[in-house]
VOGU-3710 file (C-alpha; in Angstrom, 3 decimals, decimal comma):
1> xxxxxxxxxx> 4,223/-13,100/8,335  5,341/-16,302/9,982  8,678/-16,947/11,610  10,555/-20,244/11,513  9,206/-21,427/14,890  5,613/-20,982/13,685  6,370/-22,938/10,529  8,049/-25,759/12,472  4,826/-26,224/14,460  2,962/-26,987/11,216
11> xxxxxxxxxx> 2,957/-30,416/9,586  4,242/-30,968/6,044  0,778/-30,857/4,463  -0,031/-27,528/6,103  3,295/-26,075/4,961  2,735/-27,203/1,366  -0,793/-25,775/1,404  0,446/-22,434/2,747  3,229/-22,371/0,142  0,622/-22,789/-2,594
21> xxxxxxxxxx> -1,396/-19,895/-1,194  1,696/-17,690/-1,039  2,680/-18,554/-4,610  -0,804/-17,553/-5,799  -0,579/-14,308/-3,867  2,878/-13,607/-5,297  1,553/-14,191/-8,820  -1,312/-11,751/-8,216  1,088/-9,175/-6,798  3,367/-9,447/-9,829
31> xxxxxxxxxx> 0,395/-8,948/-12,106  -0,824/-5,938/-10,110  2,649/-4,423/-9,974  2,890/-4,534/-13,756  -0,426/-2,703/-14,018  0,052/-0,150/-11,237  2,050/0,740/-8,168  1,767/-1,581/-5,185  0,710/-0,228/-1,809  3,592/-2,078/-0,162
41> xxxxxxxxxx> 6,450/-2,642/-2,617  8,298/-4,839/-0,073  5,481/-7,405/0,058  6,701/-9,596/-2,859  10,150/-9,787/-1,259  8,605/-10,756/2,085  6,489/-13,466/0,464  9,470/-14,911/-1,426  11,433/-15,086/1,820  8,577/-16,828/3,616
51> xxxxxxxxxx> 8,346/-19,416/0,821  12,117/-19,964/1,044  11,867/-20,368/4,816  9,189/-23,040/4,353  11,263/-24,875/1,745  14,248/-24,820/4,097  12,251/-26,338/6,954  10,836/-29,039/4,668  14,375/-29,853/3,527  15,590/-30,002/7,145
61> xxxxxxxx> 12,864/-32,526/7,903  13,730/-34,533/4,806  17,399/-34,675/5,801  16,535/-35,615/9,397  14,332/-38,442/8,105  17,103/-39,731/5,880  19,549/-39,898/8,811  17,300/-42,085/10,952
//
C-alpha cells in the first residue's frame, strides 16, 4: 500500500485513477466476503484508509489552490 509521500508525488489525475481502481477492488472484496471468507480480512480496511488518504491529499491541494 502507498503512504502519503508516495501519493503526494502523483498528480491529481493519477490519484483519481488509482482511487477508482481501489473502489472497484473494494467492491469485489465485499462481494467475495459475503460469499466466503477472505484470505486477508484486514484488506478492506486497508483499502478504505488508502482511499481516505488520497481524498485528504486532494483536499489539501484544493485548499492550497484556493489560498493563492
